[in-house]
C-alpha positions in Angstrom: -168.7 -20.3 38.3 -169.5 -24.0 37.5 -166.6 -25.7 35.7 -167.5 -26.5 32.2 -167.0 -30.5 31.7 -163.9 -29.2 29.4 -162.1 -27.7 32.7 -162.9 -30.9 34.7 -161.6 -33.1 32.5 -158.2 -31.3 31.8 -158.8 -29.3 28.9 -157.7 -30.3 25.3 -154.6 -32.0 26.2 -156.5 -34.6 28.0 -159.3 -34.9 25.6 -156.5 -35.6 23.1 -155.5 -38.5 25.3 -159.4 -39.8 25.1 -159.5 -39.2 21.3 -156.6 -41.4 20.9 -157.6 -44.5 23.5 -160.5 -44.0 21.5 -159.6 -44.7 17.6 -156.3 -46.6 19.0 -158.2 -49.4 21.4 -161.5 -49.0 20.7 -162.5 -47.6 17.2 -160.0 -49.0 15.3 -160.1 -52.9 16.9 -164.0 -52.5 15.9 -165.0 -54.5 12.9 -168.3 -52.8 12.5 -167.1 -50.0 12.2 -163.1 -49.8 11.5 -163.8 -49.7 7.7 -165.3 -46.3 7.9 -161.4 -45.5 8.2 -159.9 -47.0 5.8 -159.0 -44.1 3.8 -158.5 -41.6 6.4 -155.9 -39.5 7.1 -156.4 -40.3 11.4 -153.7 -37.7 12.2 -156.3 -35.1 11.1 -159.1 -37.4 12.2 -157.9 -36.8 15.6 -157.0 -33.6 15.3 -160.5 -32.7 14.3 -162.1 -35.1 17.0 -159.8 -33.6 19.4 -161.5 -29.9 19.2 -164.9 -31.2 18.4 -165.2 -33.4 21.3 -163.6 -29.6 23.3 -166.5 -28.0 21.8 -168.9 -30.7 22.7 -167.6 -30.3 26.4 -168.0 -26.9 26.9 -164.6 -25.6 25.7 -164.0 -23.2 22.8 -165.0 -24.0 19.2 -161.9 -24.0 17.5 -164.0 -26.6 14.9 -164.0 -25.1 11.3 -164.6 -28.3 9.7 -167.1 -29.6 7.6 -171.1 -29.7 9.0 -171.7 -33.1 10.5 -174.1 -33.8 7.5 -171.2 -32.7 5.6 -168.1 -34.8 6.7 -170.5 -38.2 7.3 -172.0 -37.4 3.1 -172.2 -41.0 1.0 -171.1 -42.7 4.5 -174.7 -44.2 5.0 -173.8 -44.4 8.5 -176.9 -46.9 10.5 -178.1 -46.6 13.8 -175.7 -49.8 14.9 -173.1 -47.9 13.8 -173.3 -44.5 15.7 -174.3 -46.5 18.6 -170.9 -48.5 18.7 -169.2 -44.7 18.7 -171.1 -43.2 21.1 -170.4 -46.9 23.1 -167.0 -46.2 22.1 -166.7 -42.8 23.8 -168.4 -43.7 26.8 -165.3 -45.9 27.0 -163.1 -43.7 26.4 -163.8 -41.3 29.1 -164.5 -44.1 31.5 -161.6 -45.2 31.1 -160.1 -41.9 31.6 -161.8 -42.0 35.1 -164.4 -39.4 33.7 -167.6 -39.9 36.2 -171.1 -41.4 34.9 -173.1 -38.3 35.4 -170.5 -36.3 33.0 -170.1 -39.0 30.7 -174.2 -39.1 30.0 -173.8 -34.5 29.5 -170.9 -35.4 26.8 -173.4 -38.3 25.2 -176.3 -36.2 24.8 -174.4 -33.8 23.4 -173.3 -36.1 20.8 -176.5 -37.9 20.7 -178.1 -34.7 19.1 -176.3 -34.9 16.2 -177.5 -38.4 15.1 -180.0 -36.8 12.9 -176.8 -35.0 10.7 -174.5 -38.4 10.8 -177.1 -41.0 10.1 -178.6 -42.6 6.8 -176.6 -39.4 4.7 
C-alpha cells in the first residue's frame, strides 16, 4: 500500500515542526498577513494547524475545530493573503525537504478550501 503524505513526512511530530517554522519564521514575520494573528492564541493556532495539515496530508482526522468558513468569518481575507499563506506553507515544507511533487499534492488540498476562506 502506498504511504500517505502524512506518513512520508514523518507523521504529526514532523508536521508540528513544519507548523512551528511556518508561523515563527514565515507568517509572523510577513507584514502582509501577520496582522490576522494579532489577537490569536498561537499555541492553540499551532495545534489546530498541525491537526489540519496532518489531515490534509492523509493522516487521521482529529480536527474538531470550526468549519473553515466559520473560522475565517469577518477576516475579509483577500486572494493575495491566501496566496501568501500558501507560499509560506510551500516554503516551510520545502525547508523540511519534502519533495516538490508532495508539496504540490499538499497545496492542492489547501487550494480546494480557498472558497471557504476568502472574502468571509
